[in-house]
C-alpha positions as CSV (number, residue, x, y, z in Angstrom):
1,M,125.9,67.5,88.0
2,K,128.9,65.1,88.3
3,T,127.6,61.7,89.3
4,L,129.4,58.5,90.5
5,V,127.7,55.1,90.4
6,V,128.8,52.6,93.2
7,D,127.6,49.0,93.0
8,D,129.4,45.7,93.2
9,E,127.1,44.1,90.5
10,P,128.0,45.1,86.9
11,Q,124.4,44.6,85.7
12,A,123.2,47.0,88.4
13,R,125.7,49.6,87.4
14,A,124.8,49.3,83.8
15,G,121.1,49.7,84.6
16,L,121.7,52.9,86.7
17,R,123.9,54.3,83.9
18,L,121.1,53.8,81.4
19,L,118.7,55.6,83.6
20,L,121.1,58.5,84.2
21,E,121.8,58.9,80.5
22,Q,118.2,60.0,80.1
23,H,119.2,63.2,81.9
24,P,121.4,65.5,79.7
25,D,122.5,67.6,82.7
26,I,124.0,64.5,84.5
27,D,127.7,63.9,83.9
28,I,128.6,60.3,84.8
29,V,132.2,60.7,86.0
30,G,132.8,57.1,87.0
31,E,131.7,53.7,88.3
32,S,133.0,52.0,91.5
33,A,132.8,48.2,91.8
34,N,133.3,48.1,95.6
35,G,133.4,50.2,98.7
36,R,137.2,50.7,98.9
37,R,137.3,51.9,95.3
38,A,134.3,54.2,96.0
39,V,136.2,55.9,98.8
40,Q,139.2,56.6,96.4
41,D,136.9,57.7,93.5
42,I,134.9,60.1,95.7
43,A,138.1,61.7,96.9
44,E,139.6,62.0,93.4
45,L,136.6,62.7,91.2
46,K,134.8,64.9,93.7
47,P,131.3,64.1,92.4
48,D,128.2,66.2,93.2
49,L,126.0,63.1,93.5
50,V,126.8,59.4,94.4
51,L,124.4,56.6,93.8
52,L,125.6,54.2,96.5
53,D,124.7,50.6,97.0
54,I,124.5,49.6,100.6
55,Q,125.0,45.8,100.5
56,M,128.6,45.3,99.2
57,P,131.2,42.8,100.3
58,G,134.1,44.2,102.4
59,L,133.1,47.8,102.9
60,D,129.4,48.5,102.6
61,G,127.7,51.8,101.8
62,F,127.7,53.0,105.4
63,G,131.3,52.0,105.7
64,V,132.1,54.2,102.7
65,L,130.6,57.2,104.5
66,A,132.6,56.4,107.6
67,E,135.8,56.5,105.6
68,L,135.2,59.8,103.8
69,D,136.1,63.4,104.7
70,L,132.6,64.8,104.9
71,S,133.5,68.5,105.4
72,D,132.2,69.1,101.9
73,P,130.2,65.9,101.1
74,P,128.5,65.0,97.8
75,L,124.8,64.2,97.8
76,F,124.0,60.5,98.4
77,I,121.2,58.4,97.1
78,F,121.2,55.0,98.6
79,V,120.2,52.0,96.4
80,T,119.4,48.7,98.0
81,A,117.1,45.7,98.0
82,H,116.8,45.7,101.8
83,D,114.4,48.0,103.5
84,E,115.8,47.5,107.0
85,H,118.4,50.2,106.2
86,T,115.7,52.9,105.7
87,L,116.0,54.6,109.1
88,R,119.8,54.5,109.2
89,A,119.8,56.1,105.8
90,F,117.8,59.0,107.3
91,E,120.3,59.2,110.2
92,V,123.2,59.8,107.9
93,H,121.2,62.4,106.0
94,A,121.0,60.5,102.7
95,L,119.2,62.6,100.1
96,D,117.0,59.7,99.1
97,Y,116.6,55.9,99.4
98,L,115.7,53.7,96.4
99,L,114.4,50.3,97.3
100,K,115.0,47.7,94.5
101,P,113.1,47.0,92.4
102,F,112.1,50.7,91.8
103,T,110.3,52.2,88.8
104,D,111.7,54.6,86.3
105,A,109.3,57.3,87.7
106,R,110.6,56.8,91.2
107,F,114.2,57.0,90.0
108,R,113.4,60.3,88.1
109,Q,111.9,61.7,91.3
110,A,115.1,61.0,93.2
111,I,117.3,62.5,90.5
112,E,115.1,65.6,90.2
113,R,115.3,66.1,93.9
114,A,119.1,65.8,93.7
115,K,119.2,68.5,90.9
116,V,117.1,70.9,93.0
117,R,119.4,70.3,96.1
118,H,122.5,70.7,93.9
119,R,121.3,74.1,92.6
120,E,120.5,75.3,96.1
121,R,123.9,74.3,97.3
122,R,125.7,76.2,94.6
123,S,123.5,79.4,94.9
124,S,123.4,79.6,98.7
125,E,127.2,79.2,99.3
126,L,126.8,77.1,102.4
127,G,129.7,75.8,104.4
128,D,132.1,78.2,106.0
129,R,129.7,81.2,105.7
130,L,127.0,79.4,107.6
131,Q,129.4,78.0,110.2
132,R,130.5,81.5,111.0
133,L,126.9,82.6,111.2
134,L,126.0,79.9,113.6
135,A,129.1,80.6,115.7
136,D,128.1,84.2,116.0
137,Q,124.5,83.5,117.1
138,P,123.6,84.6,120.6
139,A,122.4,82.1,123.2
140,A,118.8,81.2,122.9
141,D,116.2,83.0,125.0
142,P,115.1,80.6,127.8
143,E,111.5,81.6,127.1
144,P,111.4,82.3,123.4
145,Q,108.3,83.7,121.8
146,R,106.3,81.2,119.8
147,L,106.6,81.4,116.0
148,K,103.3,82.1,114.2
149,R,104.9,82.3,110.8
150,F,108.2,81.6,109.1
151,A,110.0,84.4,107.2
152,I,111.3,83.3,103.8
153,K,113.7,85.7,102.2
154,R,113.8,85.8,98.4
155,G,116.2,88.6,97.2
156,D,114.6,91.9,98.2
157,E,111.3,90.3,99.1
158,T,110.3,88.5,102.3
159,Q,107.4,86.0,102.2
160,F,105.7,84.5,105.2
161,V,104.5,81.0,105.7
162,D,102.0,80.1,108.5
163,C,103.3,77.4,110.8
164,G,100.0,75.5,110.3
165,D,100.9,75.0,106.6
166,V,104.1,73.2,107.5
167,R,103.8,69.4,107.4
168,W,107.3,68.7,108.7
169,I,110.7,70.2,109.2
170,E,113.9,68.4,108.1
171,A,117.5,69.0,109.2
172,E,119.8,69.6,106.3
173,E,123.4,70.3,106.8
174,Y,123.5,73.8,108.4
175,C,120.0,74.6,107.5
176,V,116.4,73.3,107.9
177,R,113.9,72.5,105.1
178,L,110.3,73.3,105.6
179,H,108.0,70.9,103.8
180,L,104.6,72.6,103.1
181,R,101.2,71.0,102.7
182,D,101.0,72.2,99.1
183,G,104.2,70.3,98.2
184,R,106.6,73.2,98.1
185,T,109.8,73.3,100.2
186,H,111.8,76.2,101.6
187,L,115.4,76.2,102.9
188,L,116.1,78.3,106.0
189,R,119.4,79.0,107.8
190,G,119.7,77.6,111.3
191,H,119.3,74.2,112.9
192,L,116.4,72.2,114.4
193,G,117.6,72.9,117.9
194,S,117.1,76.7,117.4
195,F,113.6,76.3,115.9
196,E,112.2,73.6,118.2
197,P,111.7,75.7,121.4
198,R,110.0,78.4,119.3
199,L,107.4,76.1,117.8
200,D,103.9,75.6,119.4
201,P,104.4,72.4,121.4
202,S,100.7,71.6,121.0
203,S,101.2,71.3,117.3
204,F,104.8,70.2,116.7
205,Q,106.7,67.2,117.9
206,R,110.4,66.3,117.6
207,T,110.5,62.7,116.3
208,H,114.2,62.3,115.5
209,R,117.4,64.3,115.6
210,S,116.7,65.1,111.9
211,A,113.0,65.8,112.0
212,I,110.0,67.7,113.5
213,V,106.4,66.9,112.5
214,N,103.2,68.8,112.6
215,L,100.9,66.4,114.5
216,R,97.8,67.4,112.4
217,Y,99.3,65.8,109.3
218,V,100.4,62.4,110.9
219,R,98.1,59.6,109.7
220,S,99.9,56.5,111.0
221,L,103.0,55.0,112.4
222,R,104.9,52.2,110.7
223,S,106.9,50.0,113.0
224,L,110.5,49.2,112.2
225,F,113.1,47.2,114.0
226,K,114.3,47.8,117.6
227,G,111.4,50.0,118.5
228,R,112.0,52.6,115.8
229,A,109.2,53.7,113.5
230,L,108.2,55.9,110.5
231,A,105.5,58.5,110.9
232,V,103.4,58.4,107.7
233,L,102.0,61.8,106.8
234,D,98.8,62.6,104.9
235,D,100.7,62.9,101.6
236,G,102.5,59.5,102.1
237,T,105.8,61.1,103.3
238,Q,107.6,58.8,105.8
239,V,109.4,60.7,108.6
240,P,111.8,58.8,110.9
241,V,110.9,58.3,114.6
242,S,113.6,57.3,117.0
243,R,113.0,54.7,119.7
244,N,113.2,57.1,122.6
245,R,110.7,59.5,121.0
246,R,108.1,57.0,119.8
247,A,106.1,56.5,123.0
248,E,105.6,60.3,123.5
249,L,104.5,60.7,119.9
250,E,102.0,57.8,120.1
251,S,100.6,59.2,123.3
252,R,100.1,62.7,121.8
253,L,98.5,61.3,118.7
254,E,96.1,59.2,120.8
255,L,95.1,62.3,122.8
256,G,94.8,64.5,119.7
257,G,97.9,66.6,120.2
């Protein structure tokens, strides 16, 4: 997996390089010392993964994303010492968010997640094929039947996952990812908007444009700035909650669904 390190501090870049060198299947293709250089390097080197510092002079990490052609984007892991960027990182669909100082174990977790996502990208041939699929989908039924189970296709076999076993659903490019209570995940074709009306509204709640949660697994809400929040699930996962959806979520949690 071709990886680019972006940080304006030489010591930070050196530290990330040392951690990455522990993974034989990671190919460090370059280092960028500022946001402007990162835009050029990403376009020229075409990395699969970018470790991207947010706080940089001139052009910060979010500015880098704004400058890129994201028709076929790399995976991004944000690295920063400032937790106020957490929700915005979710909004731009960052793969992960490392808050300095982080442990070696937390870093390995982020890299392993990137490896899994990279393999799925290569095997599923997303992009144009899924865009055509979505364009050909018929309009949604105004009164769709409620989903009881999700159908997971694996080659010639179709497995079924009960909706009650799904902790939350995450938007991911032209797909959605089911996060199950046993820790497994499954990638399905489609988008959140096509699944949301088919889910049982007494159990599931849209919390953000990129997330739907199963209310039974929400344990607390963590307040962020400007009315936004994170829904903390029973396994510690933090799911973004937008300002305009927070009040409804709090009310439903208080009433038990």
